[in-house]
C-alpha positions as CSV (number, residue, x, y, z in Angstrom):
1,M,56.2,146.6,91.4
2,N,58.2,145.4,94.4
3,I,59.0,141.6,94.4
4,E,59.6,141.6,98.2
5,N,56.0,142.9,98.8
6,T,54.5,140.2,96.7
7,Q,56.7,137.5,98.4
8,V,55.5,138.8,101.8
9,Q,51.9,138.6,100.7
10,M,52.3,135.1,99.5
11,R,53.8,134.0,102.8
12,K,51.1,135.7,104.8
13,G,48.5,133.9,102.8
14,I,49.6,130.5,104.1
15,L,50.6,131.5,107.6
16,E,47.3,130.3,109.2
17,F,47.5,127.0,107.3
18,C,51.1,126.4,108.5
19,I,50.3,127.3,112.1
20,L,47.4,124.9,112.2
21,H,49.6,122.1,110.8
22,I,52.2,122.7,113.5
23,I,49.6,122.7,116.3
24,A,47.9,119.6,114.8
25,R,51.1,117.6,115.6
26,G,50.5,118.1,119.4
27,E,50.8,120.7,122.1
28,V,53.0,123.6,121.2
29,Y,54.3,126.7,122.9
30,A,54.1,130.0,121.0
31,S,57.9,130.4,120.9
32,D,58.2,127.0,119.4
33,L,55.8,128.0,116.7
34,L,57.8,131.2,116.0
35,E,61.0,129.1,115.8
36,E,59.6,126.6,113.4
37,L,58.0,129.2,111.1
38,T,61.3,131.2,111.1
39,S,63.4,128.1,110.3
40,A,61.0,127.4,107.4
41,R,61.6,131.0,106.2
42,I,58.1,132.1,106.9
43,M,59.0,135.2,108.8
44,V,56.5,136.1,111.5
45,V,56.8,138.2,114.6
46,E,55.1,137.9,118.0
47,G,52.9,140.9,117.1
48,T,51.5,138.9,114.2
49,L,51.4,135.5,115.8
50,Y,49.5,136.2,119.1
51,P,46.6,138.0,117.5
52,L,46.3,135.1,114.9
53,L,46.3,132.5,117.7
54,T,43.6,134.5,119.5
55,R,41.5,134.6,116.3
56,L,42.0,130.9,115.8
57,R,40.9,130.2,119.4
58,K,37.8,132.5,119.2
59,A,36.9,130.6,116.0
60,G,37.0,127.4,117.9
61,L,39.9,126.0,115.9
62,V,42.5,125.9,118.6
63,D,42.5,125.8,122.4
64,Y,45.2,126.3,125.0
65,K,46.1,125.3,128.5
66,W,48.4,126.8,131.0
67,V,51.3,124.7,132.2
68,E,53.5,125.6,135.2
69,S,57.2,126.1,134.4
70,N,60.2,125.4,136.6
71,S,62.1,128.3,135.0
72,G,59.6,131.1,135.0
73,P,55.9,132.0,134.6
74,P,53.4,129.4,133.4
75,R,53.4,128.7,129.7
76,K,50.4,128.6,127.3
77,Y,50.4,125.5,125.2
78,Y,48.1,125.3,122.1
79,T,46.3,122.3,120.8
80,I,44.0,121.8,117.8
81,T,40.3,121.2,118.4
82,E,38.1,118.7,116.6
83,Q,36.6,121.6,114.6
84,G,40.1,122.8,113.9
85,S,41.1,119.3,112.6
86,D,38.1,119.3,110.3
87,F,38.9,122.9,109.1
88,L,42.5,121.9,108.5
89,E,41.4,118.9,106.4
90,G,39.5,121.3,104.2
91,L,42.5,123.5,103.9
92,D,44.7,120.5,103.0
93,H,42.3,119.7,100.1
94,T,42.4,123.3,98.9
95,W,46.2,123.4,99.2
96,N,46.6,120.2,97.2
97,E,44.3,121.6,94.4
98,L,46.2,124.9,94.3
99,V,49.6,123.2,94.2
100,S,48.4,120.9,91.4
101,S,46.8,123.8,89.4
102,T,49.8,126.1,89.9
103,H,52.2,123.3,88.8
104,K,50.2,122.8,85.6
105,I,50.4,126.5,84.8
106,I,54.0,127.1,85.6
107,S,55.4,123.9,84.1
108,V,54.2,124.6,80.6
109,N,57.1,125.1,78.2
110,K,56.8,128.6,76.7
111,N,57.8,129.1,73.1
112,I,57.9,132.8,73.2
113,P,60.5,134.4,70.9
114,N,62.9,136.9,72.5
115,S,61.8,140.5,71.7
């Protein structure tokens, strides 16, 4: 079994959650999302991010607006919707339960003799 594959799957599982949290702070441009996710070591590429943002918009969780730019084409800025905020609140509750449950399991002192 390859540890890198498992690590990638774990990160992918929380990508939507992290994106919604970033957008919930206020208007955000996609490249800023990429930068923050990458700096947090949640590796994501544009080919993954844009379809996910489209899916979140179609689900009514985020919206966007076009803003003119002085240095190029207009930019699309994302915001969270009221439905998205409610959804994120539910995800927060689930996340906190998972962290607590996982911590209980992995913090148990094992008394397993060496084979």
